[in-house]
C-alpha positions in Angstrom: 120.8 157.2 153.4 121.9 160.3 154.8 125.4 161.3 156.2 126.3 164.1 157.3 123.9 166.2 156.8 124.2 165.1 152.9 122.4 162.2 151.6 124.3 160.9 148.6 123.8 161.1 144.1 122.5 157.6 144.7 120.0 157.9 147.1 119.4 161.6 145.5 118.4 159.9 141.9 116.6 156.6 143.4 113.5 159.1 145.6 114.3 160.9 142.2 113.0 158.1 139.7 110.4 157.0 142.4 108.6 160.6 142.3 108.6 159.6 138.4 110.0 163.3 138.5 112.1 164.7 135.3 115.6 165.8 136.4 114.9 168.0 133.3 112.7 169.2 130.4 113.6 170.2 127.4 111.8 171.9 124.7 113.2 172.1 121.8 112.3 174.7 118.4 113.6 172.1 115.5 114.0 168.4 116.2 115.1 164.7 114.8 115.3 161.2 116.2 118.3 159.3 115.2 119.6 156.0 115.3 122.9 155.6 116.0 124.8 151.6 115.1 128.1 150.6 115.2 129.8 146.6 114.8 130.0 146.3 118.5 126.3 148.1 120.0 123.0 147.8 119.0 121.3 150.3 117.9 120.1 153.6 119.9 118.0 156.1 119.5 118.1 159.6 120.4 116.5 163.2 120.0 118.7 166.2 118.0 117.2 169.1 119.2 117.1 172.5 118.3 117.0 176.1 119.7 117.2 178.8 117.8 119.0 181.5 119.5 117.0 184.3 118.5 118.7 188.5 117.6 121.1 188.8 119.9 121.8 184.6 121.0 123.5 182.1 119.2 122.2 178.7 118.1 122.7 176.1 120.1 121.6 171.7 120.5 121.4 169.0 122.7 121.5 165.3 121.9 119.5 163.3 124.1 121.3 160.1 126.2 119.1 157.5 124.8 115.2 157.0 124.0 113.3 154.8 126.8 109.9 155.3 126.6 107.6 157.7 124.0 104.0 158.8 125.1 102.3 160.7 122.8 99.6 163.4 123.9 97.6 164.5 121.2 100.4 166.2 118.7 103.5 166.5 121.2 105.6 163.4 122.1 106.8 163.0 125.1 110.3 161.3 124.6 111.4 159.9 127.9 115.3 159.3 128.1 117.9 157.1 129.9 119.2 159.7 132.2 115.5 160.8 133.4 115.4 164.0 131.0 112.4 164.4 128.7 111.8 166.0 125.6 108.9 167.4 124.5 108.6 167.8 120.9 105.8 169.0 118.7 105.1 166.9 115.5 104.8 170.0 113.5 108.6 171.2 113.7 110.5 167.5 113.4 113.0 169.3 110.9 116.7 170.4 111.0 117.9 173.3 112.0 121.0 174.7 110.3 123.2 173.7 113.5 121.6 170.4 113.8 122.4 169.7 110.5 126.1 171.2 110.5 126.5 168.9 113.6 125.0 165.6 111.8 127.6 166.1 109.0 130.1 166.6 111.1 129.5 163.9 112.7 129.0 161.4 109.7 132.3 163.0 108.3 134.0 161.3 111.7 132.0 158.6 111.4 133.4 157.6 107.1 137.0 158.1 108.9 136.5 155.2 111.0 135.3 152.3 108.4 136.7 149.7 110.7 133.9 150.6 113.9 131.4 150.5 111.0 129.1 153.4 112.6 126.1 154.7 111.3 123.6 157.5 112.0 120.6 157.5 109.9 118.2 159.5 110.5 114.7 157.6 111.4 111.1 159.3 111.2 109.5 159.9 114.5 105.9 158.5 113.5 107.0 155.4 111.7 109.6 154.5 115.0 106.4 155.3 117.4 104.2 152.9 115.5 106.6 150.2 116.0 107.5 150.7 119.2 104.6 150.0 120.7 
């Protein structure tokens, strides 16, 4: 699979998956579990993570690609996603930041403007979801 001294992207991805190496690990300062659904799709569950920027920085957010599996170790959920990334989510910080709340409000507003697509977005308690998926 080596061509001209370079491995192609698919080969690198396959090696990463074989070794179970996480492409990215994220440890948010705040996080919530969201359920997305429309009339044309099955529900997909995603972590919306938020990071506080502090005095000199800006707050930020990231939405995962979709939950593949969850491991609970102590008080920490290790959320493995379709992209290979892992979100490390401490139980005691399952909450919205101001920026995350604004993002959700924006998405809900966009969904309301497309009623024909029947888009639903809801916040789900991770503890309940984890128990249901076991």
